[in-house]
C-alpha positions in Angstrom: 60.3 -64.1 -115.1 63.9 -63.6 -115.7 66.1 -66.4 -117.2 69.8 -66.6 -117.1 70.2 -68.8 -120.2 68.3 -69.1 -123.5 65.5 -71.7 -123.8 66.6 -74.9 -125.4 65.8 -75.1 -129.1 64.9 -78.1 -131.1 68.2 -78.1 -133.0 71.6 -79.0 -131.5 73.7 -76.0 -130.2 77.0 -75.6 -128.6 76.6 -75.7 -124.8 76.8 -72.2 -123.1 79.9 -71.3 -121.2 79.4 -72.1 -117.4 79.1 -69.1 -115.0 81.7 -68.3 -112.4 80.6 -67.9 -108.8 81.1 -64.2 -109.0 79.0 -63.9 -112.1 76.2 -65.9 -110.6 76.2 -63.8 -107.4 76.3 -60.6 -109.5 73.3 -61.7 -111.6 71.4 -62.7 -108.4 72.1 -59.4 -106.8 70.9 -57.4 -109.8 67.8 -59.5 -110.0 67.0 -59.0 -106.3 67.6 -55.3 -106.4 65.4 -54.9 -109.5 62.6 -57.0 -108.1 62.6 -55.7 -104.5 64.1 -52.2 -104.7 61.6 -50.6 -102.3 60.1 -52.9 -99.6 58.7 -52.3 -96.1 59.3 -55.0 -93.6 58.3 -55.3 -89.9 60.2 -57.4 -87.4 62.2 -57.7 -84.2 65.9 -56.6 -84.1 68.5 -58.9 -82.8 72.3 -59.1 -82.7 73.0 -55.5 -83.4 76.7 -54.8 -84.2 78.1 -51.3 -84.6 81.8 -51.4 -85.7 84.1 -48.4 -85.8 83.2 -47.8 -89.4 79.8 -46.4 -88.2 77.8 -49.0 -90.2 75.1 -51.1 -88.5 74.6 -54.8 -89.0 71.8 -56.7 -87.4 69.1 -59.4 -87.9 65.4 -58.7 -88.4 63.2 -61.7 -87.4 59.8 -63.0 -86.5 58.9 -66.3 -84.9 59.5 -68.3 -88.1 62.2 -66.5 -90.1 65.0 -64.0 -90.1 67.0 -61.9 -92.6 70.4 -60.2 -92.3 70.3 -56.4 -92.6 72.8 -53.6 -93.1 72.3 -49.9 -92.6 75.2 -47.8 -93.7 76.6 -44.8 -91.9 75.2 -42.2 -94.3 71.7 -43.6 -93.5 71.7 -44.3 -89.8 73.1 -40.8 -88.9 69.8 -39.3 -89.9 67.9 -41.4 -87.3 66.8 -39.8 -84.0 67.0 -43.0 -82.0 69.4 -46.0 -81.7 67.7 -49.4 -81.9 68.2 -51.8 -79.1 68.0 -55.6 -78.7 64.4 -56.9 -78.9 63.0 -53.6 -80.4 60.3 -54.1 -83.0 61.0 -52.0 -86.1 59.3 -51.0 -89.4 62.1 -50.9 -92.0 62.2 -49.5 -95.5 64.9 -50.6 -97.9 65.9 -52.8 -100.8 66.8 -56.5 -101.0 70.3 -57.3 -102.2 73.0 -59.9 -102.0 76.4 -59.5 -100.5 78.5 -61.0 -103.3 81.6 -61.7 -101.2 79.7 -64.4 -99.2 76.6 -64.9 -101.2 74.5 -63.6 -98.3 71.0 -62.5 -98.9 70.4 -59.2 -97.1 68.2 -56.2 -96.7 69.9 -52.8 -97.3 68.0 -50.5 -94.9 67.2 -46.9 -96.0 65.1 -45.9 -93.0 63.5 -47.4 -89.9 60.8 -46.5 -87.4 59.6 -47.9 -84.1 57.0 -50.6 -84.3 56.7 -51.6 -80.7 58.5 -54.1 -78.5 59.4 -57.5 -79.9 57.8 -60.8 -78.7 60.9 -62.1 -77.0 61.4 -58.8 -75.2 57.8 -58.9 -74.0 58.3 -62.4 -72.7 61.5 -61.2 -71.0 59.7 -58.4 -69.2 56.7 -60.7 -68.2 59.1 -63.3 -66.7 61.2 -60.6 -65.0 58.1 -59.1 -63.3 56.8 -62.5 -62.2 60.0 -63.7 -60.6 60.6 -60.3 -59.0 57.1 -60.4 -57.4 58.0 -63.8 -55.9 61.1 -62.3 -54.3 63.7 -64.2 -56.3 65.6 -61.0 -57.0 65.7 -59.8 -53.3 69.1 -58.8 -52.0 68.6 -60.5 -48.6 68.3 -64.0 -50.2 71.6 -63.7 -52.1 74.5 -65.8 -50.7 77.9 -64.2 -50.0 80.8 -65.2 -52.2 83.9 -66.9 -50.7 86.7 -64.5 -50.3 89.3 -67.1 -51.4 87.6 -69.9 -53.4 89.0 -73.4 -52.9 87.3 -74.9 -56.0 85.4 -73.1 -58.8 82.8 -74.9 -61.0 82.1 -73.4 -64.4 78.8 -74.3 -66.2 79.2 -73.4 -69.8 80.1 -74.8 -73.2 83.5 -76.5 -73.0 84.3 -75.3 -76.5 83.1 -71.7 -76.2 85.0 -68.5 -75.8 83.7 -68.0 -72.2 85.7 -70.9 -70.7 88.9 -69.8 -72.5 88.4 -66.3 -71.1 87.8 -67.5 -67.6 90.8 -69.9 -67.6 93.1 -67.2 -69.0 92.1 -64.7 -66.3 92.5 -67.3 -63.5 95.9 -68.4 -64.8 97.1 -64.8 -64.7 95.7 -63.8 -61.3 95.7 -67.0 -59.2 96.6 -70.2 -61.1 96.5 -72.5 -58.0 92.6 -72.3 -57.8 91.2 -75.6 -59.1 88.6 -75.2 -61.9 86.2 -77.8 -63.1 84.0 -77.4 -66.2 80.5 -78.9 -66.0 79.6 -79.0 -69.7 76.2 -77.7 -70.9 74.7 -76.3 -74.1 74.2 -72.6 -73.8 72.1 -72.1 -77.0 69.2 -73.9 -78.6 66.1 -75.8 -77.5 67.9 -78.3 -75.2 70.1 -75.7 -73.5 67.7 -74.8 -70.7 67.3 -78.4 -69.4 71.1 -79.0 -69.7 71.8 -75.9 -67.7 69.4 -77.1 -65.0 70.9 -80.6 -65.0 74.5 -79.1 -64.7 73.5 -76.9 -61.7 72.0 -79.9 -59.9 75.0 -82.0 -60.8 77.4 -79.4 -59.4 75.4 -79.2 -56.2 75.4 -82.9 -55.8 79.1 -83.2 -56.2 79.6 -81.2 -53.0 83.1 -80.0 -53.9 82.5 -76.5 -55.2 82.3 -73.4 -53.0 81.2 -71.1 -55.9 79.8 -71.6 -59.5 80.1 -69.5 -62.6 77.1 -69.9 -65.0 77.3 -68.2 -68.4 78.5 -67.9 -71.9 79.9 -65.4 -74.4 77.9 -62.7 -76.2 75.2 -63.2 -78.8 71.7 -62.2 -79.9 68.7 -62.2 -77.7 67.7 -65.6 -79.1 71.2 -67.0 -78.4 71.0 -65.8 -74.8 67.4 -66.9 -74.3 68.1 -70.2 -72.3 69.3 -67.9 -69.5 65.9 -66.2 -69.5 64.0 -69.5 -69.0 62.0 -69.9 -65.8 63.4 -73.4 -65.0 67.0 -72.1 -65.2 66.1 -69.1 -63.0 64.5 -71.3 -60.4 67.4 -73.8 -60.5 69.9 -70.9 -59.8 67.7 -69.6 -57.0 67.4 -73.0 -55.3 71.1 -73.9 -55.5 72.8 -73.9 -52.2 76.2 -72.9 -53.8 76.8 -69.2 -54.5 76.4 -68.6 -58.2 77.9 -65.8 -60.4 76.0 -65.1 -63.6 78.3 -64.2 -66.5 76.2 -64.1 -69.6 77.1 -62.2 -72.8 78.7 -58.7 -72.9 78.4 -55.9 -70.4 75.2 -54.5 -72.1 73.5 -57.9 -72.0 71.0 -58.6 -69.2 69.2 -61.9 -68.6 66.9 -63.3 -65.9 69.8 -65.3 -64.6 71.7 -62.1 -63.9 68.9 -60.9 -61.5 68.4 -64.3 -59.8 72.1 -65.1 -59.3 74.0 -64.1 -56.2 76.1 -61.8 -58.3 76.1 -60.6 -61.9 79.4 -60.3 -63.7 79.5 -58.1 -66.9 81.4 -60.8 -68.8 82.9 -64.3 -68.1 86.3 -62.6 -67.8 84.9 -60.2 -65.2 83.5 -63.2 -63.2 87.0 -64.7 -63.1 88.4 -61.4 -62.0 85.8 -61.1 -59.2 86.4 -64.6 -57.8 90.1 -64.8 -58.0 92.3 -63.1 -55.4 95.1 -60.9 -56.9 98.2 -63.0 -56.3 100.5 -60.0 -56.6 98.4 -58.0 -54.1 98.6 -60.9 -51.6 102.4 -61.1 -52.1 102.7 -57.4 -51.6 100.7 -57.7 -48.4 102.8 -60.6 -47.2 106.0 -58.5 -47.9 104.6 -55.6 -45.8 103.8 -58.1 -43.0 107.3 -59.5 -43.2 108.9 -56.0 -43.0 106.7 -55.1 -40.1 107.6 -58.4 -38.3 111.3 -57.7 -38.9 111.0 -54.2 -37.5 109.3 -55.5 -34.4 112.0 -58.2 -33.9 114.8 -55.6 -34.3 113.0 -53.4 -31.8 112.6 -56.2 -29.4 116.3 -57.2 -29.8 117.4 -53.6 -29.1 115.3 -53.4 -26.0 116.5 -56.8 -24.8 120.1 -55.8 -25.4 119.6 -52.6 -23.4 118.0 -54.6 -20.6 120.9 -57.1 -20.7 123.4 -54.2 -20.4 121.5 -52.8 -17.5 121.5 -56.2 -15.7 125.1 -56.7 -16.5 125.9 -53.3 -15.0 124.3 -54.3 -11.8 126.1 -57.6 -11.5 129.3 -57.6 -9.5 132.4 -59.5 -10.5 133.3 -62.3 -8.1 136.8 -60.7 -7.8 135.2 -57.6 -6.4 133.2 -59.5 -3.9 136.4 -61.4 -2.9 138.2 -58.1 -2.4 135.4 -56.7 -0.3 135.4 -59.9 1.9 139.2 -59.6 2.3 138.9 -56.0 3.3 136.2 -56.8 5.9 138.5 -59.5 7.3 141.3 -57.0 7.5 139.0 -54.6 9.3 138.1 -57.3 11.8 141.7 -58.2 12.4 142.6 -54.5 13.0 139.7 -54.1 15.4 140.7 -57.2 17.3 144.3 -56.0 17.7 143.0 -52.6 18.8 140.7 -54.3 21.4 143.6 -56.5 22.7 145.9 -53.5 22.9 143.3 -51.5 24.8 142.6 -54.4 27.2 146.3 -54.7 27.9 146.7 -51.0 28.4 143.8 -51.1 30.9 145.2 -54.1 32.7 148.6 -52.4 32.9 147.1 -49.3 34.1 145.3 -51.1 36.9 148.4 -53.0 37.8 150.3 -49.7 38.0 147.7 -48.3 40.4 147.8 -51.3 42.6 151.6 -51.1 42.7 151.4 -47.5 43.7 148.9 -48.4 46.5 151.2 -51.1 47.7 154.2 -48.8 47.7 152.2 -46.2 49.6 151.1 -48.6 52.3 154.4 -50.4 52.4 153.8 -52.4 55.7 156.1 -55.3 55.9 153.4 -57.7 57.1 151.2 -56.9 54.2 154.0 -57.2 51.7 153.9 -60.9 51.3 150.1 -60.9 51.3 149.9 -58.2 48.7 152.7 -59.9 46.7 150.7 -63.1 46.6 147.5 -61.3 45.7 149.4 -59.4 43.0 150.7 -62.7 41.6 147.1 -64.1 41.6 145.8 -61.0 39.9 148.6 -61.1 37.4 147.8 -64.7 36.7 144.2 -64.0 36.4 144.9 -61.1 34.0 147.1 -63.3 31.9 144.4 -66.0 31.9 141.7 -63.4 31.0 143.8 -62.0 28.3 144.5 -65.5 26.9 140.8 -66.4 27.1 139.9 -63.2 25.3 142.6 -63.8 22.6 141.3 -67.4 22.2 137.7 -66.2 21.8 138.7 -63.5 19.3 140.9 -66.0 17.4 138.0 -68.5 17.3 135.6 -65.8 16.0 138.2 -64.8 13.4 138.7 -68.4 12.2 134.9 -68.8 12.0 134.5 -65.6 10.0 137.4 -66.6 7.8 135.8 -70.1 7.2 132.5 -68.5 6.3 134.2 -66.2 3.9 136.1 -69.1 2.4 132.9 -71.1 1.9 131.4 -68.5 -0.4 134.6 -67.8 -2.2 134.6 -68.9 -5.9 138.2 -69.9 -5.5 137.2 -72.4 -2.8 134.6 -73.8 -5.1 137.3 -74.2 -7.8 139.6 -76.0 -5.3 136.9 -78.7 -4.7 137.0 -79.7 -8.4 134.5 -77.4 -9.9 135.1 -75.1 -12.9 133.7 -71.9 -14.4 132.7 -71.9 -18.1 132.3 -68.7 -20.0 132.0 -67.4 -23.6 133.1 -63.8 -24.4 133.3 -63.1 -20.6 129.6 -64.3 -20.2 129.2 -67.1 -17.6 127.5 -70.2 -19.2 124.8 -71.6 -16.9 122.9 -73.8 -19.4 123.7 -75.7 -22.6 120.9 -73.7 -24.3 123.2 -70.7 -24.3 125.6 -72.6 -26.7 125.6 -73.9 -30.2 127.9 -76.3 -32.0 131.1 -74.7 -33.1 131.2 -72.1 -30.2 134.6 -71.4 -28.5 134.3 -71.4 -24.6 136.8 -70.8 -21.8 136.9 -73.2 -18.8 138.6 -71.9 -15.6 139.9 -74.5 -13.1 141.4 -74.0 -9.6 144.7 -73.7 -11.3 144.8 -72.6 -14.9 142.3 -72.3 -17.8 141.4 -74.2 -21.0 140.0 -73.0 -24.4 137.4 -75.5 -25.7 135.3 -75.9 -28.9 131.7 -77.3 -28.8 131.5 -80.4 -31.0 128.1 -81.7 -29.9 125.4 -80.5 -27.5 123.6 -83.1 -25.3 120.2 -82.0 -23.9 
C-alpha cells in the first residue's frame, strides 16, 4: 500500500504542507499507472468521438459501470477496423488519470472484437420484432403536409434540439406556429414521458405534424427512442410524425416507425418548412407572367378597338351621304318633270298640226274647245304630278331629318365625347376627366367632379 504522508509518531511534529490539486492529481496518476500499467478489460463501446486530431475518445461500459477511454492516433492507426456504437470490445491498456479534469480513464494500447454489446442485441431484437408486425411498412406511413399550419415539437425544452429547430424555422419560414410539448429525452422516465407527450399532442387536435427527437448522444442516451412503448405510440398516432434523433449516423427504432426520418433536428425543420425565398421567387414569376398576359390582352384589345373604329362612320359622313341622295332625288324629279313637259308639248304640237291640216271652219271651234280642255287637263296632270313629287320629296326630307344628329340636337339633346370618343356610359369616365359636350348650337368643355351610378 502506498501512503502519501508519513505515519503519525508519538511525538509532536510540525504539520505537513498541504498538497495542491495539481500535486494530488499527479500523485494519483502515478499511483494508478504503476498499479494498473497493463490491464485487459471487456465491455461495450458507447459515445465514440473522433476529433480532427485523430485521437479517439469513448466510454467502455457494462450493465453496472462505465469508464472513460482514450486511444491516441499513433495507436488507433494500427487497427484494421473502426469500432462502432454498441460494439463489444476486448481492450488492453493502462489506467491513468487526466490531471486537467481529475478524470479517471483508460489509455488504450490495443483493441479486438468481443462480439455485439447487450444494448445493441436488444436493439436488433426489437427492430426485428416490430418489422415482423409491419410497423416499418411504407404503405402505413402518413404523408407530411406540404405547408404545415402548426408544428408540435416533442423534446426537452432546454436541449440543443429545440434551439436548432427554431433557428431553422425562423430563417426559412418564421410565420409557422411552433409549440413545444416538453418531455425528458434521456433516463428511466423518458420513455413514459415521450408516450404521454405524443398522446397529449394528439388530444390537443391543433397540430398537423409532429417532430419527436433530441440531439446526439451515446446509445444509452438515445435508448428511450428504442423502447417498444415509444415505437407503438408513434405508430398509433394519427398525426404525421418526423423522427429527428441524434446525428446523421444515429439510428433508433423511432426512426423506422415514424412517417419520416430526419438525420438531425435541424434537418427535420428544413424538411417541414417551405423555403420562403423560393415561394417569393415563384410569386414574382407568376406576377411577371400575369403582367405579360395583361399587356398582350391590352394590345389585342387596342387593335380590335382600332379595327372597330375604322369601320364606324362619322355622323357628318352619313349626313353628307343623305344630302347627296336628296340632291339626286331632286335632280331626277326635275328631269322627270322636264321630260313630261316636253312630251306634253310634243303632243300638243302634233295636235296643232293636225288641226291646221284639217282646217275646216266648222271643226275649228270644236277643236279649239277640245284643245283648251286638253290643255287644262295637261296642266292639271302636270300640277298633280308636281304635287305628288313634292309630297314625296318632303316625306323623304322629313325621314332624313328624323335620323339626322343635328335634328336630335335641336330637340335639346347633346353629344358628350372625350378625346373624340363618344361617351355612352358613366363607366367610361372617372373623376377628373375632361369631356366635351356639343349642343345644337355651340360646345362646352367640362370636368368630371363626381360620378353617380
